[in-house]
N, CA and C atoms as a LAMMPS dump frame, in Angstrom:
ITEM: TIMESTEP
0
ITEM: NUMBER OF ATOMS
375
ITEM: BOX BOUNDS ff ff ff
-5.0000000000000000e+02 5.0000000000000000e+02
-5.0000000000000000e+02 5.0000000000000000e+02
-5.0000000000000000e+02 5.0000000000000000e+02
ITEM: ATOMS id mol type element x y z
1 1 1 N -218.365 182.027 -185.972
2 1 2 C -219.426 180.592 -186.435
3 1 3 C -220.739 180.924 -186.255
4 2 1 N -221.505 180.671 -187.1
5 2 2 C -223.002 180.707 -186.946
6 2 3 C -223.547 179.558 -186.308
7 3 1 N -224.351 179.558 -185.278
8 3 2 C -224.897 178.515 -184.651
9 3 3 C -226.504 178.274 -185.075
10 4 1 N -226.91 177.136 -185.279
11 4 2 C -228.435 176.717 -185.303
12 4 3 C -229.13 176.682 -184.17
13 5 1 N -230.156 177.242 -183.988
14 5 2 C -230.927 177.318 -182.762
15 5 3 C -232.047 176.283 -182.971
16 6 1 N -232.126 175.311 -182.09
17 6 2 C -233.334 174.24 -181.912
18 6 3 C -234.595 174.724 -181.332
19 7 1 N -235.714 174.124 -181.679
20 7 2 C -236.891 174.57 -181.136
21 7 3 C -237.078 174.702 -179.654
22 8 1 N -236.359 173.744 -179.125
23 8 2 C -236.647 173.676 -177.651
24 8 3 C -235.812 174.874 -176.911
25 9 1 N -235.09 175.623 -177.473
26 9 2 C -234.411 176.828 -176.862
27 9 3 C -235.456 177.807 -177.022
28 10 1 N -236.11 177.96 -178.141
29 10 2 C -237.178 179.011 -178.272
30 10 3 C -238.325 178.673 -177.342
31 11 1 N -238.848 177.386 -177.346
32 11 2 C -239.87 177.147 -176.468
33 11 3 C -239.608 177.568 -174.891
34 12 1 N -238.658 177.014 -174.504
35 12 2 C -238.1 177.357 -172.987
36 12 3 C -238.012 178.771 -172.811
37 13 1 N -237.402 179.644 -173.882
38 13 2 C -237.337 181.132 -173.683
39 13 3 C -238.653 181.787 -173.663
40 14 1 N -239.64 181.364 -174.45
41 14 2 C -240.983 181.949 -174.484
42 14 3 C -241.952 181.505 -173.662
43 15 1 N -241.796 180.188 -173.1
44 15 2 C -242.67 179.696 -172.158
45 15 3 C -242.207 179.76 -170.696
46 16 1 N -240.927 179.577 -170.603
47 16 2 C -240.212 179.798 -169.035
48 16 3 C -240.823 178.706 -168.149
49 17 1 N -240.822 177.619 -168.573
50 17 2 C -241.525 176.485 -167.814
51 17 3 C -240.547 175.331 -167.25
52 18 1 N -239.27 175.876 -167.562
53 18 2 C -237.998 175.033 -166.983
54 18 3 C -237.033 176.133 -166.525
55 19 1 N -236.865 176.268 -165.27
56 19 2 C -236.12 177.297 -164.721
57 19 3 C -234.578 177.434 -165.278
58 20 1 N -233.963 176.169 -165.024
59 20 2 C -232.573 175.955 -165.458
60 20 3 C -232.452 176.475 -167.129
61 21 1 N -233.32 175.824 -167.843
62 21 2 C -233.299 176.007 -169.274
63 21 3 C -233.844 177.579 -169.684
64 22 1 N -234.561 178.027 -168.848
65 22 2 C -234.981 179.451 -169.135
66 22 3 C -233.708 180.402 -168.883
67 23 1 N -232.969 180.005 -167.9
68 23 2 C -231.82 180.986 -167.586
69 23 3 C -230.821 180.883 -168.775
70 24 1 N -230.474 179.737 -169.433
71 24 2 C -229.692 179.334 -170.434
72 24 3 C -230.163 179.978 -171.707
73 25 1 N -231.37 179.692 -172.02
74 25 2 C -232.045 180.362 -173.26
75 25 3 C -232.009 182.01 -173.358
76 26 1 N -232.383 182.328 -172.004
77 26 2 C -232.363 183.957 -171.961
78 26 3 C -230.959 184.561 -172.321
79 27 1 N -229.897 183.721 -171.652
80 27 2 C -228.473 184.24 -172.011
81 27 3 C -228.121 184.234 -173.535
82 28 1 N -228.655 183.151 -173.956
83 28 2 C -228.536 183.056 -175.612
84 28 3 C -229.004 184.058 -176.371
85 29 1 N -230.403 184.322 -175.929
86 29 2 C -231.013 185.447 -176.841
87 29 3 C -230.551 186.825 -176.247
88 30 1 N -230.101 186.958 -175.173
89 30 2 C -229.31 188.108 -174.917
90 30 3 C -228.074 188.455 -175.835
91 31 1 N -227.206 187.455 -175.931
92 31 2 C -226.168 187.479 -176.905
93 31 3 C -226.655 187.601 -178.247
94 32 1 N -227.602 187.053 -178.711
95 32 2 C -228.159 187.057 -180.03
96 32 3 C -228.373 188.662 -180.402
97 33 1 N -229.483 189.147 -179.252
98 33 2 C -229.796 190.573 -179.389
99 33 3 C -228.658 191.479 -179.446
100 34 1 N -227.68 191.284 -178.816
101 34 2 C -226.394 192.112 -178.822
102 34 3 C -225.526 191.87 -179.912
103 35 1 N -225.65 190.922 -180.735
104 35 2 C -224.746 190.432 -181.766
105 35 3 C -223.379 189.907 -181.328
106 36 1 N -223.446 189.391 -180.049
107 36 2 C -222.301 188.744 -179.523
108 36 3 C -222.031 187.549 -180.223
109 37 1 N -223.301 186.702 -180.517
110 37 2 C -223.118 185.615 -181.213
111 37 3 C -224.24 185.615 -182.521
112 38 1 N -224.128 184.848 -183.453
113 38 2 C -224.836 184.731 -184.491
114 38 3 C -225.563 183.449 -184.752
115 39 1 N -226.773 183.355 -184.914
116 39 2 C -227.461 182.032 -185.088
117 39 3 C -228.472 182.274 -186.161
118 40 1 N -228.64 181.119 -186.728
119 40 2 C -229.896 180.814 -187.811
120 40 3 C -230.973 180.255 -187.359
121 41 1 N -232.219 180.656 -187.571
122 41 2 C -233.35 180.087 -187.064
123 41 3 C -234.13 179.478 -188.389
124 42 1 N -233.822 178.152 -188.508
125 42 2 C -234.298 177.494 -189.638
126 42 3 C -236.007 177.704 -189.837
127 43 1 N -236.387 177.542 -191.052
128 43 2 C -237.852 177.786 -191.318
129 43 3 C -238.611 176.581 -190.704
130 44 1 N -238.079 175.499 -190.661
131 44 2 C -238.538 174.112 -190.018
132 44 3 C -238.681 174.472 -188.372
133 45 1 N -237.751 174.893 -187.92
134 45 2 C -237.584 175.44 -186.428
135 45 3 C -238.839 176.368 -186.156
136 46 1 N -238.993 177.309 -186.926
137 46 2 C -240.107 178.335 -186.901
138 46 3 C -241.582 177.595 -186.746
139 47 1 N -241.494 176.687 -187.878
140 47 2 C -242.801 176.023 -188.046
141 47 3 C -243.068 175.125 -186.718
142 48 1 N -242.027 174.328 -186.293
143 48 2 C -242.4 173.555 -185.031
144 48 3 C -242.709 174.461 -183.866
145 49 1 N -242.013 175.419 -183.661
146 49 2 C -242.084 176.19 -182.459
147 49 3 C -243.743 176.908 -182.634
148 50 1 N -243.987 177.36 -183.683
149 50 2 C -245.504 177.782 -183.828
150 50 3 C -246.374 176.692 -183.547
151 51 1 N -246.116 175.673 -183.905
152 51 2 C -247.215 174.476 -183.857
153 51 3 C -247.196 174.162 -182.188
154 52 1 N -246.167 173.912 -181.554
155 52 2 C -245.948 173.497 -180.339
156 52 3 C -246.487 174.624 -179.449
157 53 1 N -246.263 175.866 -179.714
158 53 2 C -246.829 177.014 -178.825
159 53 3 C -248.318 177.054 -179.021
160 54 1 N -248.747 176.828 -180.12
161 54 2 C -250.085 177.059 -180.349
162 54 3 C -250.846 175.681 -179.845
163 55 1 N -250.446 174.694 -180.212
164 55 2 C -251.461 173.455 -180.142
165 55 3 C -251.206 172.888 -178.729
166 56 1 N -249.899 173.009 -178.394
167 56 2 C -249.671 172.066 -177.042
168 56 3 C -249.68 173.164 -175.857
169 57 1 N -249.186 174.247 -175.911
170 57 2 C -249.206 175.363 -174.925
171 57 3 C -250.528 176.166 -174.983
172 58 1 N -251.166 175.943 -176.021
173 58 2 C -252.297 176.784 -176.173
174 58 3 C -252.272 178.212 -176.239
175 59 1 N -251.29 178.638 -176.694
176 59 2 C -251.003 180.221 -176.515
177 59 3 C -251.818 180.879 -177.717
178 60 1 N -252.102 182.034 -177.509
179 60 2 C -252.805 182.813 -178.791
180 60 3 C -251.865 182.881 -179.866
181 61 1 N -252.423 182.548 -181.051
182 61 2 C -251.68 182.598 -182.324
183 61 3 C -251.058 183.733 -182.421
184 62 1 N -251.761 184.959 -182.347
185 62 2 C -251.181 186.316 -182.664
186 62 3 C -250.095 186.592 -181.692
187 63 1 N -250.084 186.208 -180.522
188 63 2 C -248.985 186.341 -179.423
189 63 3 C -247.687 185.633 -179.732
190 64 1 N -248.056 184.401 -180.271
191 64 2 C -246.911 183.463 -180.669
192 64 3 C -246.256 184.004 -182.055
193 65 1 N -246.995 184.524 -182.907
194 65 2 C -246.481 185.131 -184.237
195 65 3 C -245.549 186.305 -183.772
196 66 1 N -246.098 187.144 -182.987
197 66 2 C -245.537 188.326 -182.572
198 66 3 C -244.22 188.03 -181.809
199 67 1 N -244.151 187.154 -180.949
200 67 2 C -242.819 186.722 -180.14
201 67 3 C -241.934 186.136 -181.292
202 68 1 N -242.358 185.123 -182.128
203 68 2 C -241.492 184.683 -183.153
204 68 3 C -240.838 185.912 -184.126
205 69 1 N -241.764 186.79 -184.405
206 69 2 C -241.265 187.866 -185.296
207 69 3 C -239.924 188.533 -184.595
208 70 1 N -240.273 188.822 -183.27
209 70 2 C -239.285 189.585 -182.423
210 70 3 C -237.94 188.925 -182.359
211 71 1 N -237.996 187.336 -182.243
212 71 2 C -236.796 186.848 -182.113
213 71 3 C -236.123 186.698 -183.469
214 72 1 N -236.753 186.619 -184.434
215 72 2 C -236.032 186.524 -185.829
216 72 3 C -235.541 187.897 -186.147
217 73 1 N -236.054 188.925 -185.73
218 73 2 C -235.579 190.403 -186.002
219 73 3 C -234.396 190.811 -185.205
220 74 1 N -234.021 189.87 -184.091
221 74 2 C -232.94 190.27 -183.306
222 74 3 C -231.473 190.289 -184.176
223 75 1 N -230.634 191.329 -183.825
224 75 2 C -229.523 191.561 -184.839
225 75 3 C -228.527 190.377 -184.974
226 76 1 N -228.468 189.468 -184.062
227 76 2 C -227.563 188.357 -184.355
228 76 3 C -228.12 187.203 -184.996
229 77 1 N -229.45 187.218 -185.493
230 77 2 C -230.038 186.257 -186.19
231 77 3 C -229.701 186.629 -187.687
232 78 1 N -229.083 185.565 -188.374
233 78 2 C -228.585 185.562 -189.861
234 78 3 C -229.55 184.703 -190.592
235 79 1 N -229.479 184.824 -191.907
236 79 2 C -230.391 183.976 -192.782
237 79 3 C -231.498 184.869 -193.351
238 80 1 N -232.435 184.119 -193.94
239 80 2 C -233.467 184.788 -194.654
240 80 3 C -234.588 185.281 -193.627
241 81 1 N -234.082 186.364 -192.898
242 81 2 C -235.305 186.906 -191.844
243 81 3 C -236.485 187.462 -192.636
244 82 1 N -236.204 188.022 -193.7
245 82 2 C -237.314 188.735 -194.336
246 82 3 C -238.434 187.684 -194.773
247 83 1 N -237.844 186.609 -195.318
248 83 2 C -238.767 185.263 -195.558
249 83 3 C -239.518 184.964 -194.493
250 84 1 N -238.96 184.539 -193.39
251 84 2 C -239.318 184.091 -192.252
252 84 3 C -240.368 185.021 -191.722
253 85 1 N -240.392 186.309 -191.689
254 85 2 C -241.207 187.421 -191.195
255 85 3 C -242.395 187.415 -192.009
256 86 1 N -242.09 187.466 -193.384
257 86 2 C -243.284 187.631 -194.412
258 86 3 C -244.079 186.171 -194.224
259 87 1 N -243.495 185.059 -194.046
260 87 2 C -244.364 183.982 -193.728
261 87 3 C -245.254 183.974 -192.653
262 88 1 N -244.821 184.586 -191.333
263 88 2 C -245.466 184.65 -190.439
264 88 3 C -246.481 185.783 -190.72
265 89 1 N -246.249 186.788 -191.397
266 89 2 C -247.277 187.825 -191.712
267 89 3 C -248.66 187.205 -192.477
268 90 1 N -248.071 186.265 -193.479
269 90 2 C -249.134 185.593 -194.21
270 90 3 C -249.925 184.751 -193.539
271 91 1 N -249.433 184.011 -192.341
272 91 2 C -250.076 183.078 -191.788
273 91 3 C -251.047 183.881 -190.755
274 92 1 N -250.707 185.146 -190.31
275 92 2 C -251.524 185.947 -189.425
276 92 3 C -252.647 186.369 -190.276
277 93 1 N -252.125 187.116 -191.394
278 93 2 C -253.271 187.879 -192.428
279 93 3 C -254.195 186.853 -193.198
280 94 1 N -253.87 185.828 -193.528
281 94 2 C -254.526 184.746 -194.361
282 94 3 C -254.992 183.684 -193.631
283 95 1 N -254.68 183.294 -192.439
284 95 2 C -255.126 182.24 -191.788
285 95 3 C -254.87 181.032 -192.496
286 96 1 N -253.635 180.869 -193.071
287 96 2 C -253.317 179.47 -193.608
288 96 3 C -252.206 178.909 -192.932
289 97 1 N -251.933 177.663 -193.261
290 97 2 C -250.615 176.918 -192.364
291 97 3 C -249.315 177.437 -192.7
292 98 1 N -248.425 176.815 -192.128
293 98 2 C -247.03 177.34 -192.239
294 98 3 C -246.408 177.131 -193.634
295 99 1 N -246.54 175.89 -194.203
296 99 2 C -246.001 175.505 -195.549
297 99 3 C -246.611 176.27 -196.499
298 100 1 N -247.989 176.317 -196.542
299 100 2 C -248.563 177.214 -197.527
300 100 3 C -248.159 178.677 -197.453
301 101 1 N -248.125 179.28 -196.254
302 101 2 C -247.59 180.728 -196.231
303 101 3 C -246.023 180.684 -196.663
304 102 1 N -245.175 179.872 -196.369
305 102 2 C -243.866 179.946 -196.797
306 102 3 C -243.982 179.717 -198.267
307 103 1 N -244.689 179.009 -199.107
308 103 2 C -244.701 178.928 -200.58
309 103 3 C -245.234 180.157 -201.167
310 104 1 N -246.243 180.883 -200.408
311 104 2 C -246.801 182.232 -200.625
312 104 3 C -245.473 183.061 -200.566
313 105 1 N -244.933 183.142 -199.559
314 105 2 C -243.78 184.089 -199.345
315 105 3 C -242.668 184.064 -200.191
316 106 1 N -242.082 182.729 -200.51
317 106 2 C -241.21 182.659 -201.599
318 106 3 C -241.569 183.153 -202.788
319 107 1 N -242.856 182.793 -203.166
320 107 2 C -243.538 183.282 -204.374
321 107 3 C -243.438 184.799 -204.693
322 108 1 N -243.892 185.524 -203.43
323 108 2 C -243.945 187.021 -203.465
324 108 3 C -242.53 187.562 -203.491
325 109 1 N -241.677 186.983 -202.63
326 109 2 C -240.351 187.86 -202.443
327 109 3 C -239.341 187.307 -203.36
328 110 1 N -239.535 186.132 -203.972
329 110 2 C -238.326 185.502 -204.77
330 110 3 C -238.804 185.303 -206.211
331 111 1 N -240.054 185.551 -206.58
332 111 2 C -240.755 185.434 -207.733
333 111 3 C -240.772 183.961 -208.347
334 112 1 N -240.947 183.164 -207.42
335 112 2 C -241.249 181.67 -207.767
336 112 3 C -242.856 181.557 -208.1
337 113 1 N -242.845 180.623 -209.158
338 113 2 C -244.469 180.23 -209.479
339 113 3 C -244.809 179.251 -208.365
340 114 1 N -246.158 179.132 -208.436
341 114 2 C -246.848 178.132 -207.396
342 114 3 C -247.513 176.891 -208.21
343 115 1 N -247.205 175.813 -207.641
344 115 2 C -248.096 174.502 -208.382
345 115 3 C -248.64 173.775 -207.107
346 116 1 N -250.091 173.958 -207.012
347 116 2 C -250.61 173.277 -205.839
348 116 3 C -252.051 173.02 -206.327
349 117 1 N -252.465 171.809 -205.698
350 117 2 C -253.945 171.516 -205.5
351 117 3 C -254.739 172.138 -204.309
352 118 1 N -253.814 172.704 -203.415
353 118 2 C -254.277 173.423 -202.385
354 118 3 C -255.132 174.769 -202.548
355 119 1 N -256.399 174.756 -202.258
356 119 2 C -257.085 176.114 -202.21
357 119 3 C -256.479 177.225 -201.616
358 120 1 N -255.918 177.021 -200.411
359 120 2 C -255.395 178.178 -199.821
360 120 3 C -254.062 178.751 -200.543
361 121 1 N -253.396 177.742 -201.096
362 121 2 C -252.168 178.344 -201.823
363 121 3 C -252.712 179.059 -203.053
364 122 1 N -253.623 178.446 -203.719
365 122 2 C -253.952 178.921 -205.079
366 122 3 C -255.043 180.425 -204.803
367 123 1 N -255.759 180.266 -203.984
368 123 2 C -256.672 181.482 -203.585
369 123 3 C -256.287 182.576 -202.46
370 124 1 N -255.372 182.327 -201.809
371 124 2 C -254.947 183.121 -200.596
372 124 3 C -253.721 183.935 -201.056
373 125 1 N -252.922 183.261 -201.71
374 125 2 C -251.448 183.888 -202.024
375 125 3 C -251.702 185.199 -202.82
C-alpha cells in the first residue's frame, strides 16, 4: 500500500528541530530510499514544504529545492516525480511561484495549453 507523506514529516526530516520526530522521519525516509515502503508526495505538500522552509525557517531557496528534489527522487517515491522535479527546476530557473511553475511544467511535459492573466505564466513559461 502506498502512503501519503505529510508536510510535517518532510519539515522534521530536513530541519531536525524535534529530536523524536527527526528519528521517526529519518527512519521513514530510510525505508523510502531502500524501497521498503512506497510513498507519494503530493504537489500541495511540496508547495507547503517549500513555503515553510523558505519563509518560516529562512533557509536558502536553492538548498530547499535541492533537498526536495533529492527526496522526490528516492526509489520508494511514486507518483509523478518528473512533474514535481520539473516544477522545482522551473522555480529555480525562472524565479516564479510554485503554482505558476506547476502550470508551466504540466504545459511542457503533458502538452496542456495555458490560460492566465499572470505575466509570469505568460512570459516565463
